[in-house]
N, C-alpha and C positions, 0 to 999 in steps of 0.2 A: 533662282535652282536648277541642279543640271538635269537637264531632260529626262536622264537615266532612273531617275528616282520618281516613284509612282505609289501611291495607296492601290492595293488592292480590294476589291470590291467588298470583300471580308473587313479590312481595314477600315473601309468608310461609312461603311455600316456600324463598326464597334465606335469611329472615335464621330457620329452625328453630330453630338451637341456640341463637341470642338467646331466641324466641320460650319455648322450655321452660324458663327459667331464672326463678327467681320473683323477681331481684333486677333483673330486664329485663322480661322476660313482653312482651305485647300494648302495654301503656300507656308501657313504657320503650323499645319499640319506634318506638312513634310520638313517643316525646319529642325522639328521635334524629332521626326524619323531620323535623321541626318546626324542630330546631335551624338555627342559621346561626352558622358557627366561619369566622373569617379566619385564614389561615394568611400569613404574612409571609416569603417567601423558599421557593423550590420545589429546595432546594439537599441538601446532605447530611442537614440535620432535616426541612426539609419533605418531602426524597422519602416517608419511610419515614411518617409522619403523613399525608401527602396520599393514598400507597396505602392504608392501613389504616382512616382515618378514612373514604374510601368504601367501604371494603368493608362498614364495621359499617352504614351507609347515613344517617350525617349527611347530612341535606335537602337542604341549601342548603353549599357551602363557598368563601369565596372565595380565591382566588389574587394575592396581592403578587408580583410579578416582572418584572425587566425585561432581564433579561440573557440571552445565548444559551449553548447546551450547548458546551462543551468538551472534547476527548478525559480532558482530567486530571481533570475534572467524574466521571468515570464509575466510576471505584474505589470510589466511594461515593454517589455519587448515581443510585440504580437504578430511579426515577422515569422516566429517559432511558436511550436505548440509542447503539446508535453509531449507528445508521440514522438519529437526530436531531441529529448534530454540526453547529452551524451555524444550527439552528434556534431561535426563541425559547423557553426553557425553561416557560413558562408554553403554548406550545402543546402540545409535547411531554407535560407531564403531564397538561393536558385529555384530552388520546387517552388514556394511560392509565387516569387515573382513569374515563373514561367507559365505558372496555373492560372493566374490575372490575365497574362497578355504572352501566348506562345510566338507572337512576332518581333519579340523582342529579341534584343542580345546580351547575353549577359556573360561581362568577362572576368573570369575568377583572378584573384593575385591572393593566395592563401601564403600569408607569410605576413609579419610585422612590418608597418613600413620604416625605413630606415633612412638614416645620410649615405648609406652606399647604394641604396636600389630608387630611394624617393623622386629624384627626377629622371628617371629611365623610365617609371610606372607612370608618373604624370604625363610625361609630355606628349601623349598620346592621345588626350583629351583638352575639352574645348573647356572644360570648368572642372573644378572638383568642389563636394560637397563634404564638411568637416563635421565629422559626428566623434568627434573622440572624446575621450573624458579624462586626459590628463596633459599635462603643461608642457614637458619635453615634446610629444606628438602635435599638440597644437604650434608650437614654435615651430617645428620641421616643415610642418602643413604649409603653416604663413610661408618662409624664406622660400622653400621649394617654387610656391606659386608665385608670389614676385618676382625670383626670377625668371620664372619660365614664362612671366604676363599672364597668369591664367587666374583668373577670377574666384574667390574663396568664398564661398557661399558658408558663414557661421552659423553655428548655435551653440549654446550651454544651457547646463540645467543642474538644478540642486534643491532641495526638499521642495517649496511651493515656489521658486523664483525660476525664469529661462528669459535668455536675452539671443538675440541674433542683427545682423548685419553682413552685409557684402564688404569682404577685404580685398586687394590687391584690385581693384577695377582700376582703370587710366583715370590718373587724376584723383583716385579716391587713397585712405589711409588704410594702412594696414595693422594686424594685430599688434605689433611690434610699437604701432604709434598709441595704440588704446596703453598697452602695459609693455612700456619698455623694457622694464627689470620682471621676471616669476619673483612670485612671494618667497619668502623661503619655505623650506621643505617640512609639511605636516603643517603650518598655519592653515591653510584652505582643508579642510578634510574633503576627502571624496566622497561621489552620491555613496559607496558601499560603507562608509564611517558614518555620514550624514544622512544618508535614506533620501530619497525622492518618489513623491506622491506620484504613482503610475503612469499616470494620464497624463501630465506635465509636457513630456517627451514627445508626445502627440502633436501638442498642441505646437510646440515650438518647432517639431521636426516639419511639419507639414507649412510652415511658416516658410521652413528653408526649402520647400518643395516649389513651394510658389515664386520664390525667388529666382530659383533654377529655372524654372518655365519662362518667366518674365524674361530674364536675362536672355535666353533661345532667340523668344519671339521678339525680341526688341521691342515690347510691351510696357507700357504701365510706368512708374517712377519705383526705381529698387533699392533697395536699402543700400544706398551708396552713399558713406557720409552721417548715417543714422543709427544707430544704436538702439534698437527697439526693445526695453526692457519688460517683461511680463508678469503678475502677481496674481498668482494663482488663486490667493487666499482674497483677496482684497479685488479680484477679479477687473482688475485696471493694467492697461497699455500705458506705459511713458515712453519720452524719446529724446534721445540726447545726443547731440550733433556732435560728431566726431571731423576732424581734418588733420590730411597728410602732416606729419611732423618733416618738417626739412632737415632737421637732426637727424629721421631716424637713420638707425645705420643700416637697415636693410632696404627700405624706398627712400630714403632721405636726397636731398641733392650731392650727398659727397658719400655715397654707402661704403661703409667696411667690413660688410660681413657679405662676402661676393662669391659664395660657397658657402655650402650644406658645413654646419659645426657639430659638435659633441654637445647634442638638447641634455642627455642624462647630466652631462657634468658643467651645461649651462642652466640647468633648475637644479642643481646641487646636490643631485641626489648620491649619495655617498655610496662607496662598493658594501656590500655586507659584511662588518668582523664575523671573523668567525665563529662557530658554535663553542658554549665553554664543555671543557668535557667533562661527562657524566662523575659527581660524587663531591665531595671536599669546600671549600668556600669559595661563594662568587666573589670574583672579580668581576668588572665594569664591563657588558656584554651581552651577548645574545646565549637565551638555553633556546633549544629545541623540544617541544613536545615531548618526541620519547626519552631526554634527558630528563627530565621534567619530572614525570612519570618515575624513573629510575631513582631521582631523589626521594620520591615520595615512598617509594616501594622500600626503597633502604631505611626509615623511618628517622632521614636526616629532619633537623628542626631549624625551618626556616619559615620566614612569611610569605602569602602568597596572595599580591594584595593586586584588586580588577578596580581598575579606573573607568569603566565602564560607565553607562547612566543607570541608574534604578530600571527603567522599563525594557533595557536590553540583559540585564539581571535576572528578571523574569523569565527572560525569555529560554535560559540555560544559564549555567555558572559550572565552574571546576570546584570539585568536593574541595571544604577546607579554604576555599578562598573567602576576604575580606574586602567590602567594597566601600573605595572611597571615590567619587568621582573625581575625572582631572581638575575640573571648576574648584572642588574645595578642599583642594590637598593643600593650596597658601594658608587655609586656617585650619586645616583639621588633622598635619603632618605630624604633631606633635602628640598624636595617636600611638605614630608609630614607634619603634625603638630604634635609632638611627645606629648600633652596634649588629642589629641583628641582619643576618642572610636573607635578602630579598627578591623574588623572582615578581616583574610587574608585566600586567598581561590587559589587551582591552578585545577589541576584535580582529585585528590584523596584524596590530603593531605598533600602528603612527603613533596614536595617543599615548600609550603605554613609555616610547621613547621621550616624549614630550616631557611624563611624570617621571621618569629618571635626570631628566635633565635639571628639573628645578630641582629634584630632592636630593642632586647634588652638592646644590648653592647651598641644601641647608645641613649641609654635614655628613648624608647619608651616604656610605663606602663600598658597601658590599651589594651589587644590586645587579641584574638580569633579566633583558627582556625577554619575553617570549616570544622568537621566531612565530611571524603570522598567527600568535593572536589565539582565541581561542575557538577559530576557525580552523588552526591547524591541530587543536588539540582533538577537533572533532574529526575529521581527514584521518589521525594517524593512531589515535589514541583510545577515546570512546567517542562510537556514532551514534550513542542515544542522545550525546547534547545537539540540539537542534542547530543547524546552520541559519544563519540568518542575513 
């Protein structure tokens, strides 16, 4: 360790429980102080990671986030409080981290991570902890870490299940070794669509934080080549062995991906179709919430189909909508008139797009997807409809 880096008397008192452990000690705590860790996201996974890595004394913690705090975040994103609703997440996160430990340096990257900026942001850090919740950014973080030879401490969560591992470690696998291709768009629901137990990201995020600290200390057995699976309902941990694939396009023996690509395109996420004009028969496409309201106010005849689940319908609904959950459409679509104009909606627009794809094959022609779903209706038309 460099002789210039020391712990102050206050830091020695703060980290005393680390310092008396032979696996950490003064040398280990100095390693933590000199370390630079980048957290991508300050949401469900990023919140516990940021809090505990700050408390552990990681000297420099970078945060990548461009979102603002919403009431629906507070059930699991514990770094933010009710007073922070409407504030940039990066601001409330830094405030909480420095309140826990004023001896650390927090670097703000208030931007979306993109193919244009990822290498420049990541290059100054020792390792990356991925707290993202979408496939394009996961592939982007993975590829950037492989190209820069930075370990990627990965976690993901959904409903009652989580997983964690370490990718891009020398000799170990990367994310593409496990998932060479992304799933078709809309096949895997997001946490916003499918829900997540609020406590779950605390468990998974803290496993990620533990792996970060172990990698910096060079202690223990890191989750390299091992995918840890956590089932909260069964309270069980399982482990799958992972191996680096020689055929992997990024970390394999003959890589074909040697620079960052368009990850939205790679994950098959199409550009949004233009909104439908107000009024008139519906062609295939989208209609926004205000356009839907205008159709209703004009007294136009059309079917408003809600394809969410019954428990979501109980939370809030658009007046005049009929409920047929997406999973029941194949056996219940005969209840609908294939010649009628129809607007289909769900919570955010993903399931309704799949419903329209199915109904097309069943002969329905005059359908539009409500852009942004019932959340957009609440934002743009009727705030009394609860957001969830």
